[in-house]
Each structure stands twice: as C-alpha cells, then as structure tokens.
C-alpha positions as CSV (number, residue, x, y, z in Angstrom):
1,M,70.1,82.4,68.8
2,K,68.5,80.5,71.7
3,K,70.1,77.2,70.4
4,K,73.5,78.8,70.3
5,L,73.1,80.0,73.8
6,L,71.9,76.7,75.0
7,V,74.8,74.9,73.3
8,L,77.3,77.2,75.0
9,L,75.6,76.7,78.4
10,L,75.9,72.9,78.0
11,I,79.4,72.9,76.6
12,V,81.0,74.9,79.4
13,P,79.9,72.4,82.2
14,I,80.9,69.4,80.0
15,L,84.4,70.8,79.5
16,L,84.8,71.8,83.2
17,I,83.9,68.3,84.5
18,P,87.2,66.6,83.5
19,I,89.2,69.6,84.6
20,L,87.6,69.8,88.0
21,S,87.5,66.1,88.8
22,C,90.3,64.8,91.1
23,D,91.8,62.7,88.3
24,G,91.6,65.6,85.9
25,L,93.5,67.9,88.3
26,E,96.3,65.4,88.6
27,S,96.6,64.9,84.9
28,L,96.3,68.6,84.3
29,S,99.2,69.4,86.6
30,D,101.2,66.6,85.0
31,L,100.4,68.1,81.6
32,M,101.6,71.6,82.8
33,G,104.8,70.3,84.3
34,S,107.1,73.0,85.3
35,L,104.8,75.8,84.1
36,G,103.6,76.2,87.7
37,G,106.6,78.3,88.7
38,N,107.6,81.8,88.1
39,A,108.9,82.0,84.5
40,L,111.0,85.1,85.2
41,I,112.8,83.5,88.2
42,D,113.1,80.1,86.6
43,S,114.7,81.5,83.5
44,G,117.1,83.7,85.5
45,I,115.9,87.0,84.1
46,I,115.3,88.3,87.7
47,T,116.8,87.2,91.0
48,V,115.0,86.9,94.3
49,N,116.1,89.3,97.0
50,T,117.2,87.0,99.8
51,S,118.3,89.7,102.2
52,H,115.6,88.5,104.7
53,A,117.9,85.6,105.5
54,A,120.8,87.8,106.4
55,A,118.6,90.3,108.1
56,A,117.3,87.7,110.6
57,I,120.8,86.6,111.5
58,D,122.0,90.3,111.8
59,A,119.0,91.1,114.0
60,A,119.8,88.2,116.3
61,K,123.5,89.3,116.6
62,D,122.5,92.9,117.4
63,L,120.1,92.3,120.2
64,N,120.7,94.6,123.2
65,A,119.7,92.8,126.3
66,E,120.3,95.8,128.6
67,D,117.6,98.0,127.0
68,N,114.3,96.0,127.3
69,E,112.5,98.1,124.6
70,A,115.3,97.7,122.1
71,Y,115.5,94.0,122.9
72,K,111.8,93.5,122.2
73,A,112.1,95.6,119.0
74,G,115.0,93.3,117.9
75,V,113.0,90.2,118.6
76,Q,110.1,91.6,116.6
77,D,112.6,92.3,113.7
78,I,113.6,88.7,113.8
79,K,110.0,87.6,113.6
80,D,109.3,89.9,110.8
81,T,112.3,89.0,108.7
82,I,111.6,85.2,109.2
83,S,108.0,85.6,108.2
84,G,109.0,87.6,105.2
85,A,111.4,84.9,104.2
86,M,108.7,82.2,104.4
87,N,106.8,83.9,101.6
88,S,109.0,82.5,98.9
89,P,110.7,79.2,98.3
90,E,113.9,80.9,97.3
91,K,114.0,83.1,100.4
92,K,113.2,80.1,102.6
93,E,116.1,78.2,101.1
94,A,118.5,81.1,101.6
95,L,117.3,81.4,105.3
96,K,117.9,77.7,105.8
97,K,121.4,78.1,104.4
98,N,122.2,81.1,106.6
99,M,120.8,79.4,109.7
100,E,123.2,76.5,109.2
101,E,126.2,78.7,109.7
102,D,128.1,78.4,113.0
103,A,127.2,80.8,115.8
104,N,129.7,82.6,117.9
105,Q,129.1,82.3,121.6
106,E,129.7,86.1,122.1
107,D,126.6,86.7,119.8
108,I,124.3,85.2,122.4
109,P,122.6,88.0,124.3
110,S,123.1,87.8,128.1
111,K,119.4,87.8,128.6
112,V,119.1,84.6,126.5
113,S,122.0,82.8,128.0
114,G,120.8,83.6,131.5
115,K,117.3,82.4,130.8
116,L,118.6,79.2,129.1
117,E,120.8,78.5,132.2
118,E,117.7,79.0,134.4
119,V,115.7,76.6,132.2
120,G,118.7,74.2,131.9
121,S,118.6,73.8,135.7
122,A,115.1,72.4,135.2
123,G,116.4,69.6,133.0
124,F,116.3,71.2,129.5
125,D,119.6,71.2,127.7
126,F,120.2,73.8,125.0
127,E,123.3,74.0,122.9
128,I,123.6,76.9,120.5
129,E,125.9,75.8,117.7
130,T,124.3,77.4,114.6
131,Q,122.6,80.7,113.8
132,G,119.3,78.8,113.6
133,D,119.9,77.5,117.2
134,L,120.5,81.1,118.3
135,I,117.3,82.4,116.7
136,A,115.3,79.5,118.1
137,A,116.7,80.2,121.5
138,I,115.9,83.9,121.3
139,L,112.3,83.1,120.3
140,F,112.0,80.4,123.0
141,V,113.2,82.8,125.6
142,E,110.6,85.4,124.5
143,F,107.9,82.7,124.6
144,I,109.0,81.8,128.2
145,E,108.9,85.5,129.2
146,N,105.4,85.9,127.8
147,V,104.2,82.8,129.6
148,E,105.8,84.1,132.9
149,D,104.1,87.5,132.4
150,V,100.7,85.9,131.9
151,L,101.2,83.5,134.9
152,S,102.5,86.2,137.2
153,G,99.4,88.3,136.5
154,S,101.2,91.3,135.0
155,E,98.8,91.0,132.1
156,D,95.7,91.3,134.4
157,D,95.8,95.1,134.4
158,F,95.6,95.1,130.6
159,D,92.1,96.2,129.2
160,W,91.6,94.2,126.0
161,D,88.3,96.0,125.3
162,T,89.8,99.5,125.1
163,A,93.2,98.6,123.7
164,T,94.3,99.7,120.3
165,P,95.5,97.0,117.8
166,E,99.1,98.1,118.3
167,E,98.8,97.6,122.1
168,K,97.2,94.1,121.5
169,D,100.1,93.1,119.3
170,K,102.6,93.8,122.1
C-alpha cells in the first residue's frame, strides 16, 4: 500500500513538469488548438447578446445637458455599457462596429460642444465624425470637469473618511 502511494506521489509531479514548463504550455496550447473558445458560441448554438454596443450609442445620443444629474447618470450609463461590452470578444467587436458609424452633429450635447470649443481655443482640435468620437468626447469632457472640480477646491469639503461607497464613486 505504501509503495502504491509513493508511486502516485512521484508520478504526479513527473507528469506535471512538462505541462507546467514554458515549452510545455506552448505545445499544450498548440495541441488544444481552437478548443480554448466557448464551444456553444463557436458552433452557433447560442448567440451573444451585443445590445451593450447599441446601448452605449443610445445613451450618448440621449444625454440631457440641461439637467446636470440626468447628464451625469447618462455618462455613467455610457461607462457601464462600455465596460459590459469589454467582457466578451464578441461584444467588443459589436461595439467597435457601432462606434464606426457616422455621428450626427445634432446628437452632440450642448455641454460637450461648449466644453470642446473652450478646449479648442487652447489649441486642441476635436472633430466628431463617428459615434466613437462622440463617446470619447463625452468621456473627455467629464474628465475635464472632474479635474476642474478638484483644482477649484470643490472637492475639499468632501469627507472621505465618513463617506459611503456610493458617495465615493460619485
């Protein structure tokens, strides 16, 4: 009994050495080939829900620059839908495809166009031609506003020690 246990204890590390070595991993992945993907998606049995891609574009078009809270909620929706789309290669490709579509100039929120004109006067040139450009401009403007808030000191009154996680995320 002890010899069988000893043989098992010695066989397992000996078998693991070629698999765990760097060369072994390369050859093992070559051996597996296309087995690394999702078999259900690869065979077409199920399809991936790519609604995240369209949701990000729709959220960008529906931003309301007049209501600050609604605008911030819309920007958060854009962030959430983009991060959700990045979890899957299929969703990421659908998002790229939707972002390549042409953008309408009337879809640009007034808050974004105003801030881009202000930044443009400092030497930065932004041209919004695609939906991806529109989303990038919206996120860039939000970044600029956050930096301006921090630099102006409006964040100084915020107590990080007593804040809830929801307040810290804002």
